[in-house]
C-alpha positions in Angstrom: 8.1 32.8 -44.5 10.9 31.6 -42.2 9.3 33.5 -39.2 6.0 31.6 -39.8 7.8 28.3 -40.2 9.9 28.9 -37.1 6.8 29.9 -35.1 5.0 26.7 -36.2 8.0 24.5 -35.4 8.2 26.3 -32.0 4.6 25.5 -31.4 5.1 21.9 -32.4 8.1 21.6 -30.0 6.1 23.3 -27.3 3.3 20.8 -27.7 5.8 17.9 -27.6 7.4 19.4 -24.5 4.2 20.1 -22.6 2.5 16.9 -23.6 5.5 14.9 -22.5 5.4 16.8 -19.1 1.7 16.0 -18.8 2.2 12.3 -19.5 5.1 12.2 -17.0 3.0 13.9 -14.3 0.2 11.3 -15.0 2.7 8.4 -14.6 4.7 9.7 -11.6 3.6 11.9 -8.7 6.5 11.4 -6.3 8.7 14.1 -4.8 10.6 14.7 -8.0 7.6 14.7 -10.3 7.8 18.3 -11.6 11.6 18.3 -12.2 11.4 14.9 -13.9 8.5 16.0 -16.1 10.3 19.2 -17.0 13.5 17.3 -17.9 11.6 14.8 -20.1 9.6 17.6 -21.7 12.8 19.5 -22.5 14.4 16.5 -24.1 11.3 15.9 -26.3 11.1 19.5 -27.3 14.8 19.8 -28.0 15.0 16.8 -30.2 11.9 17.8 -32.1 13.0 21.3 -32.7 16.6 20.3 -33.7 15.3 18.1 -36.5 12.9 20.7 -37.8 15.3 23.7 -37.5 18.2 22.0 -39.1 16.5 21.3 -42.3 13.6 23.7 -42.6 14.9 26.9 -40.9 18.6 26.9 -41.5 18.7 24.7 -44.6 21.5 22.6 -43.2 21.9 19.5 -45.3 25.2 18.4 -43.6 25.3 14.8 -42.6 27.5 12.3 -40.8 27.6 11.2 -37.2 30.4 13.6 -36.2 28.7 16.6 -37.8 25.4 15.8 -36.2 27.0 15.1 -32.8 28.9 18.5 -33.0 25.9 20.5 -34.1 23.4 18.8 -31.7 25.9 19.5 -28.9 26.2 23.2 -29.9 22.4 23.3 -30.3 21.9 21.9 -26.8 24.5 24.3 -25.4 22.7 27.3 -26.9 19.6 25.9 -25.3 21.0 25.9 -21.8 20.3 29.6 -21.3 17.0 29.5 -23.0 16.0 26.4 -20.9 16.8 28.4 -17.8 14.4 31.1 -18.9 11.8 28.5 -19.7 12.2 26.6 -16.4 12.4 29.8 -14.4 9.2 31.1 -15.8 7.4 27.8 -15.4 8.5 27.4 -11.8 7.6 31.0 -11.1 4.0 30.5 -12.4 3.8 27.2 -10.5 4.8 28.9 -7.2 2.4 31.8 -7.7 -0.6 29.6 -8.6 -2.4 28.2 -5.6 -3.8 25.2 -7.5 -0.6 24.9 -9.6 -2.5 24.9 -12.8 -0.7 28.0 -14.1 2.6 26.1 -14.5 1.8 25.2 -18.1 1.0 28.9 -18.9 4.3 29.8 -17.4 6.0 27.1 -19.4 4.4 28.3 -22.7 5.5 31.9 -22.0 9.0 30.8 -21.0 9.3 28.6 -24.2 8.2 31.5 -26.4 10.8 33.8 -24.9 13.4 31.1 -25.1 12.7 30.2 -28.7 13.0 33.8 -29.8 16.4 34.1 -28.3 17.4 30.6 -29.5 16.8 31.4 -33.1 19.4 34.1 -33.0 21.9 31.9 -31.1 21.4 29.0 -33.4 21.9 31.1 -36.5 25.0 32.7 -35.1 26.8 29.7 -33.5 25.3 26.4 -34.6 24.2 26.6 -38.3 26.4 29.6 -39.2 27.6 28.0 -42.5 24.1 26.8 -43.6 22.3 30.0 -42.8 
């Protein structure tokens, strides 16, 4: 059941990420358009996934500003490596696609790989007491 829930939440966060990127690319087409869109998408997906994972995957009911700050910081840190995988895959697909339309396919693949790794990292280092 957790695997199904985690997959659904990863899909929700992926949609939040890629939709945010799409909106950003519609609003800004300057020289930093793709990195800006990727950063905004990453922030949207990260916040969405943290809220869902904390409660529904790792059953973490802890509260308090300090606790949330610490856990979200660790959650974000665990996401650095997985974000590098996601961004690298998206940029690779973007570079290999003549019309640049494959960037979102690369992004989705990179997110799937990253979320799989992130589940293990989060359970081990972020929500270890709750899991």
